[in-house]
PATOR-570077 format. One record per residue (C-alpha): residue in one letter; z, y, x. Coordinates in steps of 0.25 Angstrom, whole numbers, plus 5000, padded with zeros to 4 digits. Layout:
BEGIN
   code      w      v      u
      A      Z      Y      X
...
REM end
This chain:
BEGIN
   code      w      v      u
      M   5300   5195   5437
      N   5294   5196   5424
      L   5297   5189   5411
      S   5289   5176   5414
      Q   5297   5175   5427
      T   5310   5178   5421
      A   5307   5169   5408
      E   5303   5158   5418
      A   5314   5160   5428
      T   5324   5159   5414
      Q   5320   5147   5410
      V   5321   5141   5426
      L   5336   5145   5425
      A   5336   5138   5410
      S   5332   5125   5415
      S   5339   5125   5428
      P   5349   5113   5430
      Q   5361   5121   5428
      A   5355   5129   5416
      N   5351   5115   5409
      L   5366   5109   5414
      Q   5373   5120   5407
      R   5364   5120   5394
      L   5370   5103   5395
      L   5383   5107   5397
      E   5385   5119   5385
      N   5378   5111   5376
      V   5386   5100   5378
      G   5399   5108   5378
      A   5393   5115   5364
      V   5399   5102   5358
      V   5408   5095   5366
      L   5419   5106   5366
      G   5430   5108   5375
      K   5425   5096   5386
      P   5417   5105   5397
      E   5421   5095   5408
      V   5418   5083   5400
      I   5404   5089   5397
      R   5404   5093   5412
      L   5407   5078   5417
      A   5397   5069   5408
      I   5385   5079   5411
      V   5391   5078   5426
      A   5389   5061   5424
      L   5374   5065   5418
      L   5370   5073   5428
      A   5373   5062   5438
      E   5365   5051   5430
      G   5381   5045   5424
      H   5386   5041   5413
      V   5400   5045   5406
      L   5410   5038   5399
      I   5419   5046   5392
      E   5433   5040   5387
      D   5442   5045   5376
      V   5447   5042   5363
      P   5439   5043   5352
      G   5437   5055   5345
      V   5437   5066   5358
      G   5421   5069   5359
      K   5417   5057   5368
      T   5404   5054   5358
      L   5402   5070   5357
      L   5401   5072   5373
      A   5391   5062   5373
      R   5382   5066   5362
      A   5382   5079   5366
      I   5377   5077   5380
      A   5365   5067   5374
      A   5364   5080   5363
      S   5362   5088   5374
      L   5352   5080   5383
      D   5338   5078   5377
      C   5337   5064   5382
      S   5336   5050   5372
      F   5351   5048   5368
      R   5358   5035   5361
      R   5372   5033   5356
      L   5377   5018   5358
      Q   5391   5015   5350
      F   5396   5005   5357
      T   5404   4993   5347
      P   5408   4980   5351
      D   5396   4974   5346
      L   5385   4981   5353
      L   5377   4973   5364
      P   5370   4977   5376
      S   5357   4975   5369
      D   5361   4985   5361
      I   5363   4996   5371
      L   5350   4990   5380
      G   5342   4983   5372
      S   5334   4972   5370
      S   5320   4965   5369
      V   5315   4963   5355
      Y   5303   4952   5350
      H   5291   4960   5346
      A   5285   4950   5336
      A   5272   4955   5338
      T   5271   4955   5353
      G   5278   4942   5353
      D   5285   4949   5365
      F   5300   4955   5366
      V   5301   4970   5368
      F   5314   4976   5376
      K   5318   4987   5363
      P   5328   4996   5373
      G   5343   5001   5369
      P   5349   5012   5366
      I   5353   5013   5383
      F   5341   5018   5383
      A   5342   5031   5382
      N   5344   5045   5390
      V   5360   5047   5386
      I   5368   5033   5380
      L   5380   5036   5373
      A   5388   5024   5372
      D   5399   5026   5362
      E   5412   5019   5364
      I   5408   5010   5375
      N   5419   5003   5376
      R   5419   4997   5361
      T   5408   4990   5367
      T   5410   4975   5375
      P   5407   4975   5391
      R   5397   4967   5388
      T   5388   4979   5381
      Q   5395   4988   5390
      S   5387   4983   5401
      A   5376   4984   5396
      L   5377   5001   5400
      L   5379   4996   5415
      E   5365   4997   5422
      A   5361   5008   5413
      M   5373   5016   5418
      S   5370   5012   5431
      D   5356   5009   5432
      G   5348   5016   5423
      Q   5342   5005   5418
      V   5345   4992   5410
      S   5342   4978   5411
      V   5338   4970   5398
      E   5332   4956   5397
      G   5328   4955   5412
      N   5321   4968   5411
      T   5324   4982   5417
      H   5323   4996   5410
      V   5325   5008   5415
      L   5334   5019   5407
      E   5327   5034   5407
      P   5336   5045   5414
      P   5344   5051   5414
      F   5354   5041   5405
      L   5366   5044   5402
      V   5379   5036   5395
      L   5389   5044   5387
      A   5399   5032   5384
      T   5413   5035   5377
      Q   5423   5025   5375
      N   5437   5027   5369
      P   5449   5023   5379
      F   5449   5008   5381
      E   5464   5007   5374
      F   5456   5010   5360
      E   5454   4999   5351
      G   5441   4991   5351
      T   5438   4997   5365
      Y   5434   4988   5377
      V   5436   4992   5392
      L   5423   4996   5400
      P   5421   4989   5412
      E   5423   4995   5425
      S   5408   4993   5427
      Q   5405   5000   5416
      L   5415   5012   5420
      D   5409   5013   5433
      R   5395   5016   5429
      F   5401   5029   5421
      M   5402   5040   5430
      I   5410   5049   5425
      R   5420   5044   5414
      I   5428   5057   5405
      R   5438   5058   5395
      M   5435   5068   5384
      G   5451   5071   5379
      Y   5456   5079   5368
      P   5449   5093   5366
      V   5458   5106   5367
      R   5463   5112   5353
      A   5453   5122   5354
      E   5441   5116   5358
      E   5445   5105   5347
      R   5446   5116   5336
      N   5432   5120   5339
      I   5429   5106   5339
      L   5433   5108   5325
      T   5424   5120   5322
      S   5411   5114   5329
      H   5412   5101   5321
      R   5412   5109   5307
      R   5397   5106   5304
      G   5396   5093   5311
      E   5395   5087   5325
      P   5388   5098   5335
      V   5384   5088   5343
      E   5372   5084   5336
      K   5366   5098   5334
      L   5367   5098   5351
      H   5352   5101   5356
      S   5347   5094   5370
      V   5348   5105   5382
      I   5344   5098   5392
      S   5332   5087   5395
      A   5331   5074   5403
      E   5324   5079   5413
      E   5333   5091   5417
      I   5346   5081   5415
      L   5336   5072   5426
      N   5334   5084   5436
      L   5350   5087   5433
      Q   5353   5073   5438
      Q   5342   5076   5448
      A   5349   5089   5453
      V   5364   5083   5455
      R   5360   5072   5463
      H   5354   5084   5474
      V   5371   5090   5472
      R   5375   5090   5486
      V   5388   5085   5490
      D   5395   5084   5504
      D   5398   5073   5513
      A   5412   5078   5511
      I   5413   5077   5498
      A   5407   5064   5498
      E   5418   5059   5507
      Y   5428   5066   5497
      L   5421   5057   5486
      L   5422   5045   5495
      D   5438   5048   5498
      L   5439   5048   5483
      V   5434   5035   5483
      H   5439   5026   5493
      A   5453   5032   5487
      T   5450   5024   5475
      R   5448   5014   5482
      E   5460   5015   5491
      S   5470   5021   5479
      E   5481   5009   5477
      D   5479   5013   5463
      L   5468   5009   5461
      H   5461   4993   5461
      V   5447   4997   5461
      G   5442   5011   5467
      V   5429   5018   5465
      S   5417   5012   5469
      T   5406   5017   5476
      R   5398   5021   5463
      G   5410   5028   5457
      A   5407   5036   5472
      L   5393   5038   5469
      T   5394   5042   5455
      L   5407   5052   5459
      Y   5396   5057   5469
      R   5385   5059   5458
      A   5394   5063   5449
      S   5401   5074   5458
      Q   5386   5080   5462
      S   5385   5081   5445
      L   5397   5089   5446
      A   5393   5099   5456
      F   5381   5100   5447
      V   5385   5104   5436
      S   5395   5111   5441
      G   5383   5120   5447
      R   5385   5115   5462
      D   5375   5109   5470
      Y   5386   5101   5478
      V   5399   5094   5475
      V   5413   5099   5477
      P   5425   5089   5478
      D   5430   5096   5466
      D   5417   5089   5460
      I   5422   5075   5465
      K   5437   5080   5461
      S   5432   5083   5447
      L   5425   5070   5445
      A   5433   5058   5452
      V   5441   5056   5440
      P   5431   5054   5428
      V   5423   5048   5438
      L   5430   5039   5447
      A   5441   5035   5437
      H   5435   5025   5426
      R   5430   5016   5442
      V   5444   5013   5447
      I   5453   5003   5441
      G   5468   5005   5445
      K   5476   4994   5449
      S   5486   4995   5439
      F   5482   4987   5425
      L   5484   4997   5417
      Q   5475   5007   5427
      A   5462   4998   5425
      G   5455   5003   5415
      E   5465   5016   5412
      F   5457   5029   5416
      G   5469   5036   5416
      A   5477   5028   5427
      A   5462   5030   5435
      E   5461   5044   5434
      A   5474   5048   5439
      I   5474   5038   5451
      I   5458   5047   5455
      R   5466   5060   5452
      D   5477   5055   5460
      I   5466   5052   5472
      V   5457   5065   5471
      D   5470   5072   5472
      R   5474   5066   5484
      L   5460   5067   5492
      R   5458   5078   5501
      V   5446   5086   5497
      P   5435   5090   5506
      S   5434   5104   5511
REM end
Protein backbone atom coordinates (compact mmCIF):
# COMPACT_ATOMS: atom_id res chain seq x y z
CA MET A 1 0.00 0.00 0.00
CA ASN A 2 1.50 3.38 -1.05
CA LEU A 3 1.36 6.61 0.93
CA SER A 4 -1.71 7.98 -0.85
CA GLN A 5 -3.63 4.75 -0.26
CA THR A 6 -2.62 4.77 3.41
CA ALA A 7 -3.77 8.38 3.81
CA GLU A 8 -7.07 7.59 2.09
CA ALA A 9 -7.67 4.56 4.34
CA THR A 10 -6.91 6.66 7.41
CA GLN A 11 -9.36 9.33 6.28
CA VAL A 12 -12.13 6.76 5.69
CA LEU A 13 -11.52 5.24 9.13
CA ALA A 14 -11.63 8.67 10.78
CA SER A 15 -14.95 9.48 9.09
CA SER A 16 -16.60 6.12 9.84
CA PRO A 17 -19.88 6.16 11.80
CA GLN A 18 -18.30 4.72 14.94
CA ALA A 19 -15.42 7.21 14.76
CA ASN A 20 -17.88 10.10 14.45
CA LEU A 21 -19.86 8.74 17.37
CA GLN A 22 -16.77 8.37 19.53
CA ARG A 23 -15.68 11.96 18.81
CA LEU A 24 -19.11 13.19 19.86
CA LEU A 25 -19.09 11.22 23.12
CA GLU A 26 -15.57 12.37 23.99
CA ASN A 27 -16.28 16.01 23.18
CA VAL A 28 -19.32 16.16 25.47
CA GLY A 29 -17.49 14.15 28.15
CA ALA A 30 -14.66 16.69 28.19
CA VAL A 31 -17.08 19.22 29.71
CA VAL A 32 -19.71 17.12 31.50
CA LEU A 33 -17.39 15.33 33.91
CA GLY A 34 -18.17 12.05 35.65
CA LYS A 35 -21.47 11.41 33.82
CA PRO A 36 -20.67 8.93 31.01
CA GLU A 37 -23.97 7.06 31.36
CA VAL A 38 -26.02 10.27 31.28
CA ILE A 39 -24.14 11.43 28.17
CA ARG A 40 -24.62 8.06 26.51
CA LEU A 41 -28.39 8.10 27.12
CA ALA A 42 -28.67 11.59 25.64
CA ILE A 43 -26.75 10.51 22.52
CA VAL A 44 -28.94 7.38 22.29
CA ALA A 45 -32.00 9.64 22.05
CA LEU A 46 -30.33 11.85 19.45
CA LEU A 47 -29.45 8.92 17.18
CA ALA A 48 -32.91 7.38 17.64
CA GLU A 49 -34.52 10.68 16.55
CA GLY A 50 -35.99 11.20 20.00
CA HIS A 51 -35.96 13.96 22.61
CA VAL A 52 -34.52 14.19 26.11
CA LEU A 53 -35.99 15.39 29.41
CA ILE A 54 -33.31 16.12 32.02
CA GLU A 55 -34.69 16.41 35.54
CA ASP A 56 -32.95 17.23 38.80
CA VAL A 57 -32.45 19.92 41.41
CA PRO A 58 -30.94 23.23 40.26
CA GLY A 59 -27.18 23.46 39.80
CA VAL A 60 -26.17 19.88 38.96
CA GLY A 61 -25.41 20.37 35.26
CA LYS A 62 -28.70 19.94 33.38
CA THR A 63 -28.22 23.00 31.19
CA LEU A 64 -24.50 22.27 30.86
CA LEU A 65 -25.25 18.85 29.33
CA ALA A 66 -27.66 20.37 26.82
CA ARG A 67 -25.24 23.16 25.87
CA ALA A 68 -22.34 20.70 25.49
CA ILE A 69 -24.33 18.51 23.10
CA ALA A 70 -25.48 21.53 21.10
CA ALA A 71 -21.92 22.91 20.90
CA SER A 72 -20.64 19.54 19.66
CA LEU A 73 -23.03 19.49 16.70
CA ASP A 74 -22.48 21.66 13.65
CA CYS A 75 -26.18 22.55 13.64
CA SER A 76 -28.36 25.56 14.35
CA PHE A 77 -29.11 25.98 18.06
CA ARG A 78 -31.61 28.05 20.01
CA ARG A 79 -32.11 28.33 23.74
CA LEU A 80 -35.57 29.01 25.15
CA GLN A 81 -35.86 30.10 28.76
CA PHE A 82 -39.34 29.02 29.79
CA THR A 83 -41.13 31.50 32.04
CA PRO A 84 -44.76 31.84 33.23
CA ASP A 85 -45.44 34.66 30.73
CA LEU A 86 -44.08 32.82 27.68
CA LEU A 87 -46.64 32.45 24.87
CA PRO A 88 -46.95 29.77 22.14
CA SER A 89 -46.18 32.42 19.50
CA ASP A 90 -42.88 33.12 21.27
CA ILE A 91 -41.89 29.55 20.38
CA LEU A 92 -43.55 28.90 17.02
CA GLY A 93 -43.48 32.37 15.48
CA SER A 94 -46.25 34.56 14.10
CA SER A 95 -47.33 36.56 11.07
CA VAL A 96 -46.14 40.15 10.89
CA TYR A 97 -47.75 42.81 8.72
CA HIS A 98 -45.43 43.95 5.91
CA ALA A 99 -46.36 47.55 5.06
CA ALA A 100 -44.55 47.61 1.71
CA THR A 101 -46.59 44.76 0.24
CA GLY A 102 -49.67 44.97 2.41
CA ASP A 103 -49.36 41.27 3.26
CA PHE A 104 -48.80 39.32 6.44
CA VAL A 105 -45.44 37.55 6.40
CA PHE A 106 -44.71 34.58 8.66
CA LYS A 107 -41.74 35.17 10.95
CA PRO A 108 -40.40 31.80 12.19
CA GLY A 109 -39.87 31.39 15.92
CA PRO A 110 -36.93 29.77 17.70
CA ILE A 111 -38.44 26.30 17.20
CA PHE A 112 -37.00 26.43 13.66
CA ALA A 113 -33.56 25.18 14.68
CA ASN A 114 -31.88 21.76 14.74
CA VAL A 115 -31.23 21.71 18.49
CA ILE A 116 -33.59 23.34 21.00
CA LEU A 117 -32.72 23.83 24.65
CA ALA A 118 -36.02 24.21 26.50
CA ASP A 119 -34.63 25.39 29.80
CA GLU A 120 -36.86 24.86 32.87
CA ILE A 121 -39.74 23.71 30.70
CA ASN A 122 -42.03 23.20 33.68
CA ARG A 123 -41.90 26.89 34.64
CA THR A 124 -44.35 27.81 31.91
CA THR A 125 -48.04 27.00 31.59
CA PRO A 126 -49.30 23.75 30.01
CA ARG A 127 -50.80 25.82 27.16
CA THR A 128 -47.34 27.05 26.17
CA GLN A 129 -45.76 23.63 26.75
CA SER A 130 -48.24 22.16 24.27
CA ALA A 131 -46.74 24.34 21.52
CA LEU A 132 -43.92 21.78 21.35
CA LEU A 133 -46.13 18.71 20.88
CA GLU A 134 -46.49 18.67 17.10
CA ALA A 135 -42.85 19.63 16.57
CA MET A 136 -41.60 16.83 18.81
CA SER A 137 -43.84 14.10 17.42
CA ASP A 138 -44.09 15.01 13.72
CA GLY A 139 -41.15 17.31 13.01
CA GLN A 140 -43.45 20.11 11.87
CA VAL A 141 -45.51 22.98 13.27
CA SER A 142 -48.89 24.34 12.26
CA VAL A 143 -49.38 28.09 12.58
CA GLU A 144 -52.46 29.98 11.44
CA GLY A 145 -53.60 27.10 9.23
CA ASN A 146 -50.24 26.57 7.53
CA THR A 147 -47.87 23.65 8.15
CA HIS A 148 -44.13 24.27 8.29
CA VAL A 149 -41.70 21.35 8.18
CA LEU A 150 -38.69 21.48 10.52
CA GLU A 151 -35.30 20.73 9.04
CA PRO A 152 -33.74 17.50 10.38
CA PRO A 153 -32.00 16.61 12.56
CA PHE A 154 -34.34 18.00 15.21
CA LEU A 155 -33.63 17.51 18.90
CA VAL A 156 -35.33 18.99 21.97
CA LEU A 157 -33.27 18.94 25.15
CA ALA A 158 -35.56 20.04 27.98
CA THR A 159 -34.58 20.62 31.59
CA GLN A 160 -36.91 20.75 34.54
CA ASN A 161 -36.72 21.06 38.29
CA PRO A 162 -38.75 18.65 40.43
CA PHE A 163 -42.38 19.74 40.30
CA GLU A 164 -42.59 20.21 44.06
CA PHE A 165 -40.26 23.21 43.74
CA GLU A 166 -41.97 26.61 43.94
CA GLY A 167 -43.19 28.15 40.70
CA THR A 168 -43.36 24.99 38.60
CA TYR A 169 -46.12 23.16 36.74
CA VAL A 170 -46.50 19.40 36.35
CA LEU A 171 -45.84 18.38 32.74
CA PRO A 172 -49.01 16.91 31.14
CA GLU A 173 -48.90 13.21 30.24
CA SER A 174 -49.14 14.08 26.53
CA GLN A 175 -46.03 16.24 26.84
CA LEU A 176 -44.07 13.63 28.81
CA ASP A 177 -44.93 11.00 26.21
CA ARG A 178 -43.08 13.00 23.53
CA PHE A 179 -39.77 12.57 25.33
CA MET A 180 -37.93 9.40 24.40
CA ILE A 181 -35.73 9.38 27.48
CA ARG A 182 -35.95 10.98 30.88
CA ILE A 183 -32.71 11.14 32.85
CA ARG A 184 -31.49 12.49 36.15
CA MET A 185 -28.08 14.11 36.50
CA GLY A 186 -27.46 13.31 40.17
CA TYR A 187 -24.71 14.80 42.30
CA PRO A 188 -21.14 14.11 41.16
CA VAL A 189 -18.81 12.01 43.28
CA ARG A 190 -16.31 13.98 45.35
CA ALA A 191 -13.30 13.35 43.07
CA GLU A 192 -15.18 14.47 39.97
CA GLU A 193 -16.54 17.51 41.78
CA ARG A 194 -12.98 18.54 42.57
CA ASN A 195 -12.14 18.23 38.85
CA ILE A 196 -15.14 20.42 38.08
CA LEU A 197 -13.86 23.11 40.43
CA THR A 198 -10.45 22.99 38.75
CA SER A 199 -11.83 23.07 35.20
CA HIS A 200 -13.92 26.17 35.95
CA ARG A 201 -11.08 28.30 37.29
CA ARG A 202 -10.76 30.24 34.05
CA GLY A 203 -14.37 30.37 32.95
CA GLU A 204 -16.92 28.02 31.42
CA PRO A 205 -15.28 25.11 29.53
CA VAL A 206 -18.40 24.63 27.39
CA GLU A 207 -17.79 28.01 25.74
CA LYS A 208 -14.53 26.64 24.29
CA LEU A 209 -16.10 23.54 22.77
CA HIS A 210 -16.01 23.17 18.99
CA SER A 211 -18.39 21.15 16.84
CA VAL A 212 -17.07 17.70 15.96
CA ILE A 213 -19.87 16.31 13.82
CA SER A 214 -22.02 17.78 11.06
CA ALA A 215 -25.77 17.62 10.52
CA GLU A 216 -25.24 15.30 7.55
CA GLU A 217 -23.15 12.92 9.67
CA ILE A 218 -25.86 12.90 12.35
CA LEU A 219 -28.45 11.98 9.72
CA ASN A 220 -26.19 9.17 8.49
CA LEU A 221 -25.85 7.84 12.04
CA GLN A 222 -29.63 7.96 12.47
CA GLN A 223 -30.06 5.93 9.28
CA ALA A 224 -27.48 3.40 10.48
CA VAL A 225 -29.39 2.98 13.75
CA ARG A 226 -32.55 2.05 11.83
CA HIS A 227 -30.71 -0.94 10.33
CA VAL A 228 -29.72 -2.42 13.70
CA ARG A 229 -31.23 -5.92 13.87
CA VAL A 230 -33.86 -6.82 16.48
CA ASP A 231 -34.43 -10.56 16.76
CA ASP A 232 -38.01 -11.82 17.07
CA ALA A 233 -37.24 -13.15 20.57
CA ILE A 234 -36.04 -9.69 21.65
CA ALA A 235 -39.17 -8.08 20.21
CA GLU A 236 -41.33 -10.55 22.15
CA TYR A 237 -39.36 -9.77 25.32
CA LEU A 238 -40.02 -6.07 24.78
CA LEU A 239 -43.74 -6.73 24.32
CA ASP A 240 -43.78 -8.90 27.47
CA LEU A 241 -42.44 -5.91 29.38
CA VAL A 242 -44.95 -3.50 27.86
CA HIS A 243 -47.94 -5.79 28.51
CA ALA A 244 -46.75 -6.43 32.07
CA THR A 245 -47.09 -2.69 32.79
CA ARG A 246 -50.67 -2.78 31.53
CA GLU A 247 -51.49 -5.76 33.74
CA SER A 248 -49.68 -4.50 36.83
CA GLU A 249 -51.82 -4.06 39.95
CA ASP A 250 -49.72 -1.04 40.90
CA LEU A 251 -50.29 0.93 37.69
CA HIS A 252 -53.40 2.74 36.57
CA VAL A 253 -51.99 3.48 33.11
CA GLY A 254 -49.46 1.20 31.43
CA VAL A 255 -47.15 1.77 28.48
CA SER A 256 -48.83 2.74 25.21
CA THR A 257 -48.04 1.44 21.73
CA ARG A 258 -46.07 4.63 21.14
CA GLY A 259 -44.07 3.82 24.25
CA ALA A 260 -43.35 0.31 22.94
CA LEU A 261 -42.16 1.69 19.61
CA THR A 262 -40.01 4.26 21.41
CA LEU A 263 -38.34 1.54 23.48
CA TYR A 264 -37.76 -0.47 20.27
CA ARG A 265 -36.02 2.45 18.56
CA ALA A 266 -34.04 3.40 21.65
CA SER A 267 -32.76 -0.19 22.02
CA GLN A 268 -31.53 -0.09 18.41
CA SER A 269 -29.69 3.13 19.17
CA LEU A 270 -28.15 1.81 22.39
CA ALA A 271 -26.90 -1.27 20.55
CA PHE A 272 -25.31 0.97 17.91
CA VAL A 273 -23.71 3.22 20.52
CA SER A 274 -22.37 0.06 22.17
CA GLY A 275 -20.72 -0.97 18.89
CA ARG A 276 -23.18 -3.72 17.91
CA ASP A 277 -25.47 -4.17 14.91
CA TYR A 278 -27.98 -6.22 16.91
CA VAL A 279 -30.01 -5.69 20.09
CA VAL A 280 -29.52 -7.86 23.19
CA PRO A 281 -31.83 -8.23 26.22
CA ASP A 282 -29.56 -6.02 28.33
CA ASP A 283 -30.33 -3.12 25.99
CA ILE A 284 -34.02 -3.44 26.81
CA LYS A 285 -33.32 -3.82 30.53
CA SER A 286 -31.01 -0.79 30.62
CA LEU A 287 -33.55 1.42 28.89
CA ALA A 288 -36.71 0.24 30.63
CA VAL A 289 -36.61 2.88 33.38
CA PRO A 290 -35.42 5.95 31.44
CA VAL A 291 -37.78 5.22 28.53
CA LEU A 292 -40.88 3.87 30.29
CA ALA A 293 -41.08 5.26 33.84
CA HIS A 294 -42.43 8.66 32.77
CA ARG A 295 -45.13 7.01 30.61
CA VAL A 296 -46.96 5.15 33.38
CA ILE A 297 -49.24 6.35 36.17
CA GLY A 298 -49.49 4.66 39.55
CA LYS A 299 -52.87 3.79 41.05
CA SER A 300 -52.38 5.77 44.22
CA PHE A 301 -52.59 9.56 44.15
CA LEU A 302 -49.06 9.89 45.46
CA GLN A 303 -47.67 7.75 42.66
CA ALA A 304 -49.33 9.81 39.94
CA GLY A 305 -46.49 11.97 38.66
CA GLU A 306 -44.08 10.50 41.24
CA PHE A 307 -41.26 9.17 39.10
CA GLY A 308 -39.47 7.46 41.97
CA ALA A 309 -42.43 5.14 42.56
CA ALA A 310 -42.86 4.49 38.83
CA GLU A 311 -39.17 3.64 38.47
CA ALA A 312 -39.39 1.11 41.30
CA ILE A 313 -42.43 -0.54 39.70
CA ILE A 314 -40.72 -0.78 36.29
CA ARG A 315 -37.57 -2.25 37.86
CA ASP A 316 -39.65 -4.84 39.69
CA ILE A 317 -41.39 -5.85 36.45
CA VAL A 318 -38.04 -6.16 34.65
CA ASP A 319 -36.63 -8.30 37.45
CA ARG A 320 -39.59 -10.69 37.27
CA LEU A 321 -39.61 -11.14 33.49
CA ARG A 322 -37.98 -14.16 31.91
CA VAL A 323 -35.08 -13.10 29.73
CA PRO A 324 -34.88 -14.79 26.30
CA SER A 325 -31.83 -16.96 25.71
